[in-house]
DODO-65658 format. One line per 4 residues: number of its first residue (from 1); for each residue x, y negated, z of C-alpha. Coordinates in nm, 4 decimals, always signed. Each point is the difference from the previous one (the first is absolute). Example, Ala and Ser with C-alpha at 12.3 -4.5 7.8 and 13.67 -1.06 7.14 Angstrom:
BEGIN
1) +1.2300:+0.4500:+0.7800 | +0.1370:-0.3440:-0.0660
This chain:
BEGIN
1) +1.3777:+0.0446:-1.5524 | +0.3681:-0.0176:+0.0325 | +0.0210:-0.2606:+0.2632 | -0.0244:+0.0616:+0.3360
5) -0.2409:-0.0609:+0.2871 | -0.0223:-0.1525:+0.3291 | -0.2542:-0.0597:+0.2715 | -0.0595:-0.3075:+0.1983
9) -0.2908:-0.1395:+0.2077 | -0.2687:-0.1610:-0.1989 | -0.0597:-0.3610:-0.0186 | -0.3268:-0.2167:-0.0860
13) +0.1832:-0.0730:-0.2960 | -0.0331:+0.3381:-0.1081 | -0.3732:-0.0017:+0.0155 | -0.0342:-0.0526:-0.3774
17) +0.2025:+0.3178:-0.0923 | -0.1646:+0.2144:+0.2951 | -0.3184:-0.0894:-0.1463 | +0.0839:+0.0871:-0.3476
21) +0.1354:+0.3520:+0.1137 | -0.2846:+0.0551:+0.2169 | -0.2320:-0.0769:-0.3053 | +0.1460:+0.2521:-0.2126
25) -0.0779:+0.2621:+0.2472 | -0.3477:-0.1316:+0.0456 | -0.0621:+0.0102:-0.4141 | +0.1443:+0.3491:-0.0157
29) -0.2379:+0.1518:+0.2523 | +0.2661:+0.2267:+0.1481 | +0.0949:-0.1237:+0.3176 | -0.2735:-0.2029:+0.1622
33) -0.3509:-0.0396:+0.0499 | +0.0047:-0.3737:-0.0740 | -0.1506:-0.1391:-0.3267 | +0.0684:-0.3573:-0.0093
37) +0.3057:-0.1588:-0.1059 | +0.1841:-0.1713:+0.2750 | +0.1596:-0.3700:-0.0224 | +0.3170:-0.1218:+0.1786
41) -0.2639:-0.1972:+0.2513 | -0.1258:+0.3561:+0.0801 | +0.3828:+0.1316:+0.1039 | +0.0817:-0.3136:+0.2205
45) -0.1725:+0.1194:+0.2990 | +0.1819:+0.2839:+0.0092 | +0.2892:-0.2389:+0.1063 | -0.1422:-0.0294:+0.3307
49) +0.3336:+0.1531:+0.1813 | -0.1844:+0.2755:+0.1433 | +0.0255:+0.2674:-0.2635 | +0.3290:+0.0376:-0.1891
53) -0.0001:-0.0118:-0.3813 | +0.2868:+0.0615:-0.2252 | +0.0891:+0.0078:-0.3668 | +0.2768:+0.1528:-0.2082
57) +0.1972:-0.2054:-0.2186 | +0.1994:+0.0647:-0.3394 | +0.3984:-0.0842:+0.0687 | +0.2804:-0.0368:-0.2201
61) +0.2201:+0.2662:+0.1135 | +0.1761:-0.2439:+0.2309 | -0.2973:+0.0030:+0.2642 | -0.1102:-0.3430:-0.1463
65) -0.3517:-0.0012:-0.0639 | -0.1152:-0.1218:-0.3249 | -0.3703:-0.0882:+0.1648 | -0.2122:+0.2456:-0.1523
69) -0.1854:+0.1697:+0.2496 | -0.1065:+0.3370:-0.1399 | -0.1796:+0.1779:+0.3077 | -0.1488:-0.0795:+0.3347
73) -0.0945:+0.1826:+0.3157 | -0.2314:-0.2003:+0.2467 | -0.1161:+0.1081:+0.3408 | -0.3572:-0.0915:+0.1539
77) -0.2310:+0.0581:+0.2990 | -0.1289:+0.3776:+0.0499 | -0.2436:-0.0691:+0.2734 | -0.0778:-0.3184:+0.2107
81) -0.0063:+0.2052:+0.3381 | +0.3206:-0.0676:+0.2202 | +0.0762:+0.3349:+0.0029 | +0.0966:+0.0130:-0.3513
85) +0.2024:-0.3122:+0.0081 | +0.3327:+0.2016:-0.1093 | -0.1575:+0.1466:-0.2973 | -0.0497:-0.1584:-0.3385
89) -0.1405:+0.0838:-0.3368 | +0.2209:-0.0179:-0.3022 | +0.0014:-0.0414:-0.3602 | +0.2723:+0.0055:-0.2915
93) -0.0374:-0.0704:-0.3228 | +0.2811:-0.0287:-0.2899 | -0.0399:-0.1500:-0.3276 | -0.0635:+0.2101:-0.2705
97) +0.3173:-0.0766:-0.2142 | +0.1942:+0.1090:+0.3181 | -0.1497:+0.3201:+0.1147 | +0.2184:+0.2906:+0.0412
101) +0.2963:-0.1865:+0.0743 | +0.0357:+0.0161:+0.3896 | -0.2220:-0.3506:+0.0419 | -0.2686:+0.1638:+0.2103
105) +0.2310:+0.2005:+0.2083 | +0.2180:-0.2886:+0.0720 | -0.2995:-0.2513:+0.1196 | -0.1209:+0.2797:+0.2156
109) +0.3480:+0.0387:+0.1791 | +0.0524:-0.3556:+0.0543 | -0.3625:+0.0003:+0.1284 | +0.0535:+0.2571:+0.2640
113) +0.2769:-0.1852:+0.1255 | -0.1950:-0.3287:-0.0067 | -0.2848:+0.1639:+0.1498 | +0.1963:+0.1663:+0.2774
117) +0.1584:-0.3259:+0.0741 | -0.3132:-0.1567:+0.0518 | -0.1143:+0.2497:+0.2386 | -0.2183:+0.2476:-0.2074
121) +0.0493:+0.3868:+0.0850 | -0.2294:+0.1312:-0.2721 | -0.0922:-0.0882:-0.3670 | -0.3310:+0.1614:-0.1623
125) -0.1728:-0.0398:-0.3021 | -0.2514:+0.1940:-0.2528 | +0.1435:+0.1148:-0.3490 | -0.2734:+0.1299:-0.2914
129) +0.0510:+0.3710:+0.0202 | +0.0897:-0.0025:-0.4055 | +0.2731:-0.2622:+0.0245 | +0.2942:+0.2559:+0.0066
133) +0.2777:-0.2657:-0.0458 | -0.0977:-0.1701:+0.3025 | -0.0488:+0.3192:+0.2216 | +0.3254:+0.1328:-0.1039
137) +0.1857:-0.3448:+0.0669 | -0.1695:+0.0212:+0.3690 | +0.0969:+0.3443:+0.0325 | +0.3703:-0.1233:-0.0676
141) +0.0336:-0.2815:+0.2381 | -0.1579:+0.2129:+0.3013 | -0.3738:-0.0465:+0.0031 | -0.1997:+0.2965:+0.0778
145) -0.3600:+0.0959:-0.1466 | -0.2236:-0.0083:+0.2757 | -0.3391:+0.1082:-0.1894 | -0.2604:-0.1149:-0.2609
149) -0.2815:-0.2237:+0.0535 | -0.2451:+0.0943:-0.2723 | -0.2318:-0.2184:-0.1725 | +0.2051:-0.2856:+0.1756
153) -0.1517:-0.2619:-0.2274 | -0.0976:-0.0461:-0.3280 | +0.2127:-0.1781:-0.2913 | -0.2020:-0.0988:-0.3165
157) -0.2752:+0.2194:+0.1345 | +0.1678:+0.2962:+0.0167 | +0.0856:+0.1652:+0.3634 | +0.3442:-0.0143:+0.0749
161) +0.1993:+0.2369:+0.2572 | +0.3248:-0.1185:+0.1627 | +0.2702:+0.1804:+0.1976 | +0.1056:-0.1549:+0.3406
165) +0.3594:-0.0459:+0.0534 | +0.1910:-0.1202:+0.3043 | +0.3558:-0.0636:+0.0749 | +0.1535:-0.0091:+0.3714
169) +0.2516:-0.2739:+0.0262 | +0.1140:+0.0544:+0.3376
């Protein structure tokens, strides 16, 4: 991809492409315990204003987007207790044709800024232990591996372990 990338806040109009990218991750079985494909209607509740969602688009080199969304990063609730209100779970997915081009890193950097502005002080997630590319990206952008949940859940009838990651934003 010789084009450049730009990040922006996601909008409800991005729900279709976010669902398509997320469905790639679901189908590949390397990034989520989810097994059912998502529809744009499933994504729309993410735009409630409480939790930032960002997308990465391809630009033409002058900064003008051609509209192609190639990655997204999203936050969601961590725990319902008030003491955890400043912690969000996050996820990041990159279209398989854009992987290795920096779109995931750019999505996360934009998410850090948006989450900080929204008042979050920490982001957390879990990554399959064997997902080396995702773990490497998380280290590059400042996440720390906290530990491993063994037999966290089953995917396709197989127990999977996950690495717990966190990043302090402030």
